[in-house]
PLY file of the C-alpha trace (Angstrom):
ply
format ascii 1.0
element vertex 336
property float x
property float y
property float z
element edge 335
property int vertex1
property int vertex2
end_header
-11.63 -5.60 -42.69
-8.85 -3.07 -42.64
-6.81 -2.61 -39.28
-7.16 0.69 -37.95
-3.95 1.62 -35.97
-4.52 3.03 -32.49
-4.15 6.68 -32.29
-0.93 7.73 -30.87
-0.98 8.97 -27.01
-1.06 12.32 -26.74
1.81 13.81 -24.71
0.54 15.72 -21.48
1.47 19.43 -21.88
3.92 21.00 -19.33
2.58 21.55 -15.92
3.42 24.96 -14.74
2.56 24.09 -11.21
4.98 21.30 -11.33
7.59 23.73 -13.14
7.28 25.95 -10.00
7.22 23.40 -7.30
10.60 22.10 -8.96
12.44 25.56 -8.89
10.73 25.87 -5.41
12.36 23.00 -4.13
15.59 23.79 -5.97
15.05 27.20 -3.72
14.85 25.54 -0.66
18.07 23.25 -1.29
20.10 26.27 -1.89
18.60 27.83 1.52
19.58 24.91 3.14
22.90 24.75 2.24
23.55 28.72 2.97
22.18 28.38 6.19
23.20 24.78 7.39
26.23 23.38 5.46
27.89 26.70 5.03
28.06 27.95 8.67
29.20 24.32 9.45
31.80 24.84 7.14
32.78 27.74 9.14
32.81 26.17 12.43
34.84 23.05 11.22
37.33 25.65 9.65
37.21 27.45 12.93
37.49 24.74 15.66
39.52 22.49 13.52
38.84 19.51 15.99
42.22 17.70 15.80
42.41 18.67 12.12
39.39 17.33 10.41
39.19 19.81 7.96
42.82 18.32 6.49
41.01 14.98 6.30
38.78 12.80 3.38
36.06 13.30 5.90
36.32 16.96 5.11
37.29 16.77 1.39
35.33 14.04 0.42
32.59 13.58 3.02
30.95 17.32 2.47
30.63 16.62 -1.00
28.75 13.52 -0.49
26.35 15.61 1.81
25.89 18.02 -1.07
25.13 15.79 -3.41
22.87 13.66 -1.32
20.89 17.16 -0.10
20.40 17.89 -4.40
19.12 14.14 -5.06
16.59 14.18 -1.85
15.32 17.60 -1.88
15.38 18.46 -5.51
13.96 16.79 -8.68
15.25 18.82 -11.45
16.31 17.18 -14.74
19.82 16.64 -14.32
20.82 15.84 -10.56
24.46 16.12 -11.58
24.05 19.57 -13.18
21.74 20.85 -10.09
24.73 19.12 -7.79
27.94 21.11 -9.55
26.22 24.17 -9.60
25.42 24.37 -5.98
28.85 23.07 -5.50
30.12 25.83 -7.54
28.36 28.19 -5.43
29.41 26.88 -2.07
32.67 26.97 -2.98
32.75 30.62 -3.98
30.87 31.46 -0.50
33.80 29.37 1.39
36.48 30.30 -0.53
36.63 33.54 1.32
36.39 32.31 4.96
39.53 29.85 4.29
41.93 32.11 4.47
44.95 30.63 3.66
42.79 27.39 2.89
41.65 28.46 -0.37
45.28 26.83 -1.48
43.88 23.95 -0.38
40.42 24.81 -1.98
41.56 25.54 -5.42
43.50 22.48 -5.31
41.15 19.92 -4.29
38.19 21.74 -6.29
38.53 19.05 -9.56
38.28 16.36 -6.48
35.25 17.89 -4.85
33.45 18.25 -8.18
34.59 14.59 -9.08
33.01 13.40 -6.01
29.72 15.34 -6.27
29.34 14.18 -10.17
29.90 10.70 -8.80
27.59 10.36 -5.62
25.14 12.28 -7.70
24.89 9.46 -10.38
25.18 7.18 -7.95
22.09 7.95 -6.17
20.00 8.30 -9.46
20.92 4.76 -10.62
20.07 3.32 -6.76
16.64 5.08 -7.07
15.51 3.19 -10.18
15.75 5.36 -12.71
19.00 3.53 -14.80
18.52 0.10 -15.35
22.23 -0.43 -14.56
21.38 1.11 -11.40
22.24 -2.69 -9.35
25.74 -2.30 -10.26
25.86 1.26 -8.07
26.12 -0.68 -5.01
29.73 -1.82 -5.71
30.37 2.25 -5.32
29.28 2.26 -1.37
31.77 0.47 0.58
34.55 2.06 -1.81
33.31 5.40 -1.20
33.17 4.87 2.45
36.19 3.54 2.66
37.74 7.03 1.09
35.68 9.20 3.05
37.28 7.96 6.09
40.99 8.31 5.10
42.73 10.72 7.10
40.31 10.15 10.53
42.39 7.97 13.17
45.63 8.01 11.17
44.44 5.88 7.97
46.20 6.13 4.98
46.08 4.32 1.64
49.58 5.44 0.71
52.59 6.51 2.42
52.76 9.67 3.89
56.56 10.57 3.66
57.71 11.49 0.35
60.33 13.42 -1.69
60.39 16.71 -3.93
63.36 16.72 -6.59
64.15 18.90 -8.84
67.64 20.33 -10.82
69.24 21.90 -13.31
72.38 22.34 -15.52
74.35 25.17 -14.45
76.63 26.69 -16.83
79.25 27.18 -14.20
81.98 25.97 -12.12
81.48 23.86 -8.73
83.09 26.21 -7.11
80.30 29.22 -8.18
77.50 27.05 -7.12
78.63 26.60 -3.84
79.42 30.32 -3.54
75.71 31.07 -4.55
74.46 28.31 -2.33
76.49 29.93 0.46
75.01 33.48 -0.09
71.34 34.95 -0.05
69.73 34.68 -3.33
67.50 37.07 -5.25
64.02 35.50 -5.36
62.01 36.09 -8.46
58.50 34.96 -9.34
58.44 31.11 -10.62
57.96 30.35 -14.01
55.59 27.45 -13.54
52.30 28.26 -14.27
50.90 25.89 -11.61
52.64 27.72 -8.66
51.48 30.89 -10.66
47.91 30.05 -10.32
47.54 28.34 -7.30
48.32 31.29 -4.70
50.88 29.79 -2.83
53.31 31.71 -0.67
56.15 33.16 -2.45
59.74 33.78 -0.90
60.89 37.73 -0.66
64.12 37.21 1.13
66.64 35.32 2.75
68.72 35.95 6.08
72.15 34.00 6.64
75.11 32.89 5.12
77.77 30.33 5.19
77.90 26.44 4.22
79.13 24.99 7.36
77.22 22.55 9.95
75.41 25.33 12.10
75.48 27.91 9.83
71.53 29.04 9.72
68.91 30.47 6.87
65.76 32.70 7.64
63.44 32.74 4.76
60.75 35.49 4.56
57.70 34.93 2.69
54.75 36.73 1.32
52.67 37.70 4.44
49.48 36.15 5.32
46.38 38.56 4.47
43.13 38.14 6.19
39.85 39.23 5.64
38.72 40.39 9.26
38.02 43.99 9.87
41.18 45.66 10.91
43.65 42.19 10.52
47.28 43.47 9.68
49.22 41.18 7.78
51.02 38.19 9.66
55.07 37.28 8.72
55.72 34.17 7.83
58.94 32.35 7.50
60.93 29.73 7.19
63.67 29.01 9.40
66.64 26.15 8.50
69.92 25.19 9.99
72.87 22.89 8.03
73.04 19.40 9.83
75.45 17.92 7.28
77.96 19.57 4.60
80.35 18.41 2.47
82.22 20.87 -0.02
84.87 19.26 -2.52
86.25 21.20 -5.61
83.90 18.81 -7.78
80.83 19.35 -5.92
79.28 18.72 -2.52
76.10 18.41 -0.50
74.12 20.33 2.28
71.66 19.04 4.04
69.44 21.82 6.12
66.87 20.98 8.54
63.83 22.82 9.44
63.72 24.12 12.72
60.62 26.59 12.38
58.04 26.73 9.75
55.07 29.18 9.65
54.78 28.85 5.90
54.14 25.45 4.78
52.66 23.83 7.85
49.38 23.74 6.90
49.57 22.00 3.70
52.60 19.33 4.46
55.24 19.10 7.64
58.43 19.74 5.77
61.41 18.22 7.36
64.23 18.69 5.57
65.66 20.55 2.45
68.99 19.19 0.53
71.27 20.76 -2.31
73.79 18.34 -4.11
75.80 19.83 -6.90
78.55 17.91 -8.84
81.06 18.62 -11.77
79.73 17.38 -15.36
82.55 18.64 -17.86
82.75 22.58 -17.54
78.94 22.73 -16.31
77.72 21.66 -12.78
74.20 19.64 -12.01
72.82 21.43 -9.31
69.77 19.33 -7.57
67.34 20.15 -4.56
65.69 17.69 -2.59
62.75 18.36 -0.14
61.54 15.70 2.54
58.15 16.22 4.10
55.38 14.34 5.06
51.82 14.83 3.56
49.21 15.98 5.87
46.19 16.04 4.24
44.08 13.24 2.68
43.02 11.44 0.25
46.24 10.01 -0.37
45.63 8.88 -3.67
44.56 12.62 -4.52
46.54 14.80 -2.28
49.80 12.65 -2.67
50.53 13.12 -6.46
49.19 16.73 -6.22
51.74 17.45 -3.37
54.57 15.84 -5.05
53.58 17.44 -8.27
53.77 20.86 -6.41
56.94 20.00 -4.38
58.78 18.74 -7.60
58.07 22.55 -9.25
59.43 24.22 -5.96
62.46 22.18 -5.62
63.19 22.60 -9.34
62.50 26.48 -8.71
64.91 26.76 -5.99
67.75 24.79 -8.27
67.10 27.25 -10.85
67.05 30.18 -8.56
70.66 29.40 -7.42
71.91 28.21 -10.92
71.12 32.09 -11.96
73.19 33.73 -9.05
76.08 31.26 -10.18
75.83 31.94 -13.89
75.75 35.50 -13.00
78.62 35.50 -10.44
80.41 34.20 -13.49
79.33 36.49 -16.05
80.54 39.31 -13.81
84.02 38.01 -12.97
84.70 36.14 -16.37
85.85 32.91 -14.55
84.43 29.19 -14.50
82.90 29.74 -17.61
83.71 27.32 -20.74
0 1
1 2
2 3
3 4
4 5
5 6
6 7
7 8
8 9
9 10
10 11
11 12
12 13
13 14
14 15
15 16
16 17
17 18
18 19
19 20
20 21
21 22
22 23
23 24
24 25
25 26
26 27
27 28
28 29
29 30
30 31
31 32
32 33
33 34
34 35
35 36
36 37
37 38
38 39
39 40
40 41
41 42
42 43
43 44
44 45
45 46
46 47
47 48
48 49
49 50
50 51
51 52
52 53
53 54
54 55
55 56
56 57
57 58
58 59
59 60
60 61
61 62
62 63
63 64
64 65
65 66
66 67
67 68
68 69
69 70
70 71
71 72
72 73
73 74
74 75
75 76
76 77
77 78
78 79
79 80
80 81
81 82
82 83
83 84
84 85
85 86
86 87
87 88
88 89
89 90
90 91
91 92
92 93
93 94
94 95
95 96
96 97
97 98
98 99
99 100
100 101
101 102
102 103
103 104
104 105
105 106
106 107
107 108
108 109
109 110
110 111
111 112
112 113
113 114
114 115
115 116
116 117
117 118
118 119
119 120
120 121
121 122
122 123
123 124
124 125
125 126
126 127
127 128
128 129
129 130
130 131
131 132
132 133
133 134
134 135
135 136
136 137
137 138
138 139
139 140
140 141
141 142
142 143
143 144
144 145
145 146
146 147
147 148
148 149
149 150
150 151
151 152
152 153
153 154
154 155
155 156
156 157
157 158
158 159
159 160
160 161
161 162
162 163
163 164
164 165
165 166
166 167
167 168
168 169
169 170
170 171
171 172
172 173
173 174
174 175
175 176
176 177
177 178
178 179
179 180
180 181
181 182
182 183
183 184
184 185
185 186
186 187
187 188
188 189
189 190
190 191
191 192
192 193
193 194
194 195
195 196
196 197
197 198
198 199
199 200
200 201
201 202
202 203
203 204
204 205
205 206
206 207
207 208
208 209
209 210
210 211
211 212
212 213
213 214
214 215
215 216
216 217
217 218
218 219
219 220
220 221
221 222
222 223
223 224
224 225
225 226
226 227
227 228
228 229
229 230
230 231
231 232
232 233
233 234
234 235
235 236
236 237
237 238
238 239
239 240
240 241
241 242
242 243
243 244
244 245
245 246
246 247
247 248
248 249
249 250
250 251
251 252
252 253
253 254
254 255
255 256
256 257
257 258
258 259
259 260
260 261
261 262
262 263
263 264
264 265
265 266
266 267
267 268
268 269
269 270
270 271
271 272
272 273
273 274
274 275
275 276
276 277
277 278
278 279
279 280
280 281
281 282
282 283
283 284
284 285
285 286
286 287
287 288
288 289
289 290
290 291
291 292
292 293
293 294
294 295
295 296
296 297
297 298
298 299
299 300
300 301
301 302
302 303
303 304
304 305
305 306
306 307
307 308
308 309
309 310
310 311
311 312
312 313
313 314
314 315
315 316
316 317
317 318
318 319
319 320
320 321
321 322
322 323
323 324
324 325
325 326
326 327
327 328
328 329
329 330
330 331
331 332
332 333
333 334
334 335
């Protein structure tokens, strides 16, 4: 007797009620994020609480909360996709409230998206829907340690760092020294990173000289607030020369930061050092920024701040190189 194969199981038709339930769950989730997470973010930003909004508890802990909320409250086909979508909405809502923190928000966006996707995937795996789920347990203690970085001063990487940049100037050392002694004319930076991220830009500098005790007051674009009737707030960087060595073949000048209302939200800038040396008929000009990182996690913000300060140092070196070459062209001396 021939074997008759069993009929294939029929796939049940999609349940409209279930679809409406999933959609309702997503709306509930969005409502909770807007009514709970968004005000909590605003309160943390205003209160500060010892700088917790500059720690990994803010930049890693917040995505963790969002990811857990998505996994627990929604049942979409792709939890990671919904988590990323909700994160985007939350970032868009929080951007205007962060003020100057918008710079940090843009810089930290890849970190936030990455953590949201990782935690969501980990929760889905641990729920039993992934055959490799038990292996995800290894990410739990790692994520816990990374989240606490910055709280209580904990840091995996050194906080002190140096940003540097240099340029070969088509001018003699005395022309470079003269350019450093006078206020420069600042142009918009050419680096794409400095253009895309809304960093404050230098507008003008007041002060001259290369002797110990000489000062510079660099004015930057004003801080603007979305508050009704708020006026732009001036911001500046005041520096004083504490070391100076000027010779015919080069020199070195160290500026110490006296007052900073520009970069203090992102880093603790300590010193800026200009060094120039003769190389044949040209001069190599280098700038260095000594600073202390104030944001965590270190494994993310350390390289990002290092990259940004390197670009800023290169921009400053190029700015003074242009001034030195311009004076050389004007007077017709010092050029090979």
